[in-house]
MIKOLVO-191671 format. One line per field, with one value per residue: x, y, z of N, C-alpha, C, CB in turn; residue in one letter; residue number from 1. Coordinates in steps of 0.001 Angstrom, whole numbers, plus 500000, padded with zeros to 6 digits. Glycine has a CB too. Example, Ala and Ser with C-alpha at 12.3 -4.5 7.8 and 13.67 -1.06 7.14 Angstrom:
MIKOLVO-191671
neast	[513190,512850]
nnorth	[494310,497750]
nup	[507800,507080]
caeast	[512300,513670]
canorth	[495500,498940]
caup	[507800,507140]
ceast	[513200,512900]
cnorth	[496700,500030]
cup	[507800,507870]
cbeast	[511308,514084]
cbnorth	[495527,499402]
cbup	[509046,505725]
residuo	[A,S]
num	[1,2]
END
This chain:
MIKOLVO-191671
neast	[264505,262233,262540,264578,262573,260783,257892,256640,253907,252978,254644,255415,256013,257043,257170,257714,257605,259289,260541,263496,264987,268573,269036,266880,263966,261687,258854,256246,254820,253647,253688,252263,249586,249409,249099,246671,245065,245005,244283,241335,240706,241553,243260,246239,246821,243974,245016,246928,246039,243805,245697,246672,249283,251715,251327,253294,255351,253655,253512,256346,256790,255368,256769,259120,258794,257769,260075,262189,260377,259654,258094,256183,254071,252001,249974,249319,247063,246890,245154,242131,238709,237283,239585,242962,244138,244776,245587,246249,248235,248651,250472,250757,248859,249442,251832,250331,248752,250784,252617,250533,249698,252597,252502,250838,251693,253665,252994,251667,253918,255195,252993,253274,255660,255480,253546,255533,257617,255917,255709]
nnorth	[818219,819341,817632,818896,821294,822068,821843,820739,821690,823752,825417,827607,828348,831582,834659,836960,838905,840023,842173,843466,845898,846879,849581,849932,848592,847078,846372,845123,844136,846066,848055,847184,847250,849755,850360,849371,850650,853041,852039,851425,854018,855989,857906,859219,860821,860323,857219,857215,858472,856294,854467,855344,856822,859298,862041,862242,860156,858561,859043,859320,856383,855396,857213,855904,853288,853509,854899,852688,850645,849290,850503,853329,852345,853948,856512,859978,862877,866357,868924,870645,871001,868623,868285,866768,862983,859598,856882,853385,852598,849812,848582,848784,847278,844873,844497,843990,841886,839889,839911,839299,836944,836069,836224,834224,831818,832196,831907,829394,827892,828285,827382,824670,824202,824536,822709,820357,820998,820327,817965]
nup	[808952,810649,813055,815071,815510,818320,818574,815904,814658,815045,813752,810975,807466,806339,804642,802156,799042,796210,793173,792208,790621,789202,790984,792812,794650,792718,792203,794441,797249,798753,796616,794746,795872,795805,793412,792319,793975,792411,790054,790926,792044,790489,791042,792365,794757,795557,796290,797821,800202,800812,801581,803567,803552,802408,799889,798912,799028,798045,795262,794744,794775,792429,790485,790862,789801,787373,785772,786126,784925,781577,780099,781044,783665,785187,783858,784360,784474,784251,786204,785015,784157,785736,787516,788199,787509,787601,786178,785392,782953,780198,780615,783156,783723,783001,784796,787157,786997,786441,788621,791076,789678,790096,792777,793707,793047,795076,797530,797647,797488,800020,801414,800527,801860,804514,805121,804625,806290,808506,808481]
caeast	[264365,261209,262843,264781,261472,259971,256586,256210,252912,253178,255453,254736,257068,256606,258146,257739,258361,259052,261065,264397,265958,269617,269020,265987,262745,260695,257407,256533,253139,252748,253523,251481,248620,249313,248893,245301,244292,245025,243348,240231,240160,241975,244018,247476,246359,243339,245423,247716,244997,243323,246910,247664,250192,251566,251020,254953,256036,253233,254542,257898,256844,254945,257994,260422,257992,257982,261170,262236,259751,260264,256799,255272,252720,250936,249710,248540,246481,246861,244042,240934,237453,237628,241007,243446,243577,246061,244896,247102,248532,248371,251902,250363,247374,250040,252419,249679,248443,252081,252757,249475,250109,253774,252290,250010,252771,255158,252149,251314,255320,255020,252511,254136,256540,254738,253031,256739,257826,255061,255970]
canorth	[819446,818665,816582,820058,821889,822041,821283,821195,821667,825372,826601,827754,829164,832727,835415,838162,838801,841517,842249,844180,846427,847330,850488,849892,848035,847708,845689,844047,844061,847787,849020,846621,847714,851261,850571,848646,851832,853689,851535,851516,855350,856836,859242,858712,861124,859328,855888,856985,858126,855035,853420,856308,857140,860813,861917,862551,859163,857525,859914,858803,855261,855585,857707,854987,852003,854479,855101,851459,849816,849402,851395,853791,851446,854893,857577,860973,863819,867089,869642,870930,870964,867874,868142,865818,861626,858449,855199,852173,851824,848421,847749,848546,845961,843540,844068,843710,840723,839120,839849,838566,835135,835510,836286,833302,831047,831967,831517,827962,827174,828901,826683,823267,823673,824460,821210,819636,821074,819656,816170]
caup	[809960,811899,814224,815531,816123,819619,818006,814301,814389,815249,812453,809634,806847,805988,803621,801251,797532,795302,792270,792654,789638,789729,791836,793179,794771,791257,792747,796119,797896,798923,795544,794299,796518,795607,791581,792224,794519,791318,789247,791122,792770,789376,791450,792996,795716,796800,796092,799074,801043,801186,802145,804914,802711,802291,798207,798027,799204,796246,793774,794594,794440,791210,789928,790770,788974,785726,785555,785716,783810,780154,779592,782412,784307,785801,783464,784971,783500,785384,786391,784359,785428,786534,788390,787304,787742,787266,785635,784828,781544,779584,781054,784712,784200,783004,786011,788351,787084,786605,790072,791099,789637,790916,794488,794370,793122,796199,798407,797023,797586,801440,801788,800579,802465,805886,804926,804385,807762,809444,808590]
ceast	[263531,261630,263991,263413,260940,258605,256279,255027,252455,253569,254779,256071,256289,257665,257459,258207,258303,260773,262378,265109,267537,269877,267819,264827,262237,259220,257752,254810,252971,252810,252489,250027,248439,248583,247478,244872,244286,244347,241804,239743,240717,243056,245045,247242,245227,244061,246234,246931,244244,244387,247335,248923,250375,251599,252580,255449,254752,253676,255723,257823,256350,256160,259074,259893,258099,259401,262050,261862,260136,259318,256584,254236,251565,251176,248666,248290,246577,245519,242923,240026,237472,238325,241645,243442,245251,245328,246166,247325,248295,249488,251265,249580,248052,250917,251357,248920,249487,252547,251923,249552,251647,253330,251690,250679,253812,253959,251821,252839,255287,254282,252762,255168,256759,254716,254575,257442,257144,255098,254567]
cnorth	[819939,818543,817775,821088,821090,820907,822120,821497,822844,826053,826804,828587,830246,833382,836271,838239,840011,841268,843506,844907,846571,847996,850210,848969,848466,847474,845097,844507,845468,848424,848423,846967,848809,851408,849710,849656,852847,853446,851968,853226,856241,858395,858515,859536,860472,857910,855881,857244,857193,854205,854202,856222,858519,860687,861846,861036,857883,857790,859509,857421,855058,855940,856287,853662,852633,854275,853522,850671,850004,850835,851879,852938,852445,855827,858677,861869,864785,867882,869800,871117,870063,867287,867131,864175,861094,857581,854460,852335,850291,847706,847917,847223,844914,843173,843858,842333,839662,839204,839685,837379,835018,835171,834786,832227,830741,831571,830117,827259,827183,827593,825147,823407,823888,823023,820212,819712,820340,818052,815547]
cup	[811015,812988,815084,816163,817381,819525,816766,813888,814528,814517,811301,808655,806033,804992,802776,800149,797010,794422,792157,791212,790341,790654,792664,793527,793153,792075,793740,796334,797994,797382,794953,794385,795911,793787,791565,792897,793218,790352,789709,791489,791160,789854,792183,794500,796814,796935,797424,800528,801983,801907,803413,804453,802600,800469,798212,798264,798184,795344,793773,793891,793168,790111,789524,789615,787580,785120,785517,784933,782139,779327,780878,782779,784715,784685,784033,784378,784763,785137,785058,784793,786010,787341,787482,787730,787086,786976,785506,783219,781346,780323,782417,784965,783741,783933,786971,788066,786779,788059,791278,790951,789868,792353,794853,794200,794172,797290,798317,797572,799293,801933,801917,801212,804169,806076,805188,805761,808929,809630,808077]
cbeast	[264271,260741,263732,265484,260412,259389,255327,256434,252411,253853,256917,253061,258085,256317,258936,258231,257726,258884,259998,265313,265356,270031,269083,265918,261832,260829,256607,258211,252810,253812,254693,251761,248745,251232,250462,244983,245074,245923,243584,240043,241175,240382,243149,249054,246150,241639,246251,248974,244545,242822,248401,247739,249953,253080,250072,256366,256400,251931,254842,258728,256349,253917,258682,260901,256131,257874,261520,262092,258257,259987,255369,254537,253165,251150,249518,248896,244857,248198,244591,240602,236073,237528,240880,244814,241763,247162,243923,246276,249999,248464,253764,249397,245521,250626,253417,248713,247443,253225,253191,248754,249757,254988,250986,248673,253279,256542,251111,251003,256848,254060,251818,254588,257520,253188,252246,257611,257632,253750,256301]
cbnorth	[820279,817390,814710,820602,822040,823718,821355,820290,820865,825792,826110,828819,828261,833494,834492,839034,837805,843531,842270,843250,847952,847710,851742,850435,848672,846463,844674,844907,843225,849222,849303,845696,847794,852054,849649,847127,852543,853746,850038,850462,855901,857293,860473,859149,861985,858957,855546,857956,858232,854336,853161,855649,856606,861902,863415,864031,859014,857480,861651,858613,854596,856633,858818,854279,851637,856428,856156,851077,850102,847613,850605,855146,850507,855531,857261,861412,863457,867965,870951,870341,870990,867604,867530,866284,861129,857905,855097,850670,851986,848296,848483,849779,845989,843304,845019,844932,840638,839692,840706,838881,834262,836574,837686,833184,831389,833785,832266,827970,828160,830518,827026,822679,824053,825131,820995,820250,822242,820029,815500]
cbup	[809406,811782,813510,814402,815093,819893,819092,813375,814850,816051,811778,809846,805900,807201,802709,801660,796427,796726,791493,793603,789104,789192,791236,792746,796186,789307,791882,797958,799598,800250,794616,794633,797781,795847,790272,792794,795986,790966,789229,792110,794768,788636,792407,792017,795291,796489,794633,798986,800598,799995,800968,806685,801596,803227,797123,798950,801109,795509,793772,796161,795267,791333,791155,792629,789472,785945,786564,786196,783964,779222,778863,782259,785843,787464,782453,785901,782644,785602,786852,783733,785175,786365,790162,787031,786731,788373,783855,785140,781222,777814,780735,785265,783294,781949,786520,788785,786400,785640,790286,790427,787895,790982,795056,793961,792320,796751,798340,794955,796725,801583,801395,799352,801710,805942,803025,803156,808028,809062,810492]
residuo	[M,H,S,I,L,P,D,P,A,S,F,R,V,N,G,R,L,W,I,E,G,P,Q,D,R,F,L,G,I,G,R,L,E,L,L,Q,H,I,Q,R,L,G,S,I,S,K,A,A,Q,A,M,N,M,S,Y,K,R,A,W,E,L,V,S,S,M,N,A,Q,A,R,E,P,L,V,S,T,Q,T,G,G,P,Q,G,G,G,A,R,L,T,A,A,G,E,Q,A,V,A,E,F,D,A,L,Q,A,R,F,Q,A,F,V,E,A,E,T,A,R,L,R,G]
num	[1,2,3,4,5,6,7,8,9,10,11,12,13,14,15,16,17,18,19,20,21,22,23,24,25,26,27,28,29,30,31,32,33,34,35,36,37,38,39,40,41,42,43,44,45,46,47,48,49,50,51,52,53,54,55,56,57,58,59,60,61,62,63,64,65,66,67,68,69,70,71,72,73,74,75,76,77,78,79,80,81,82,83,84,85,86,87,88,89,90,91,92,93,94,95,96,97,98,99,100,101,102,103,104,105,106,107,108,109,110,111,112,113,114,115,116,117,118,119]
END
């Protein structure tokens, strides 16, 4: 294939990876980032703010992931003196680790295909 490219050294393979359920996207880079922010900040609203995303959109994404997973990925607590909060469940932590590993394998594939393309 590299013989059809004008300058193979200037090309690279690229792509995005996500996992889809029967009705909706389940997990991708954006949702992974949201989960990581929730894990770090302990709040859906703070995670949304860190991503320049509306709270409504963040809540929709969390709700979608929780509904599709066998077990919820995010657990929320309401109100109280310290306010509410959110945390990843064990399933959420596992989802983050699994998707991170999947993303690393995908990136290795992309790099190998770029090397093959460049000949």
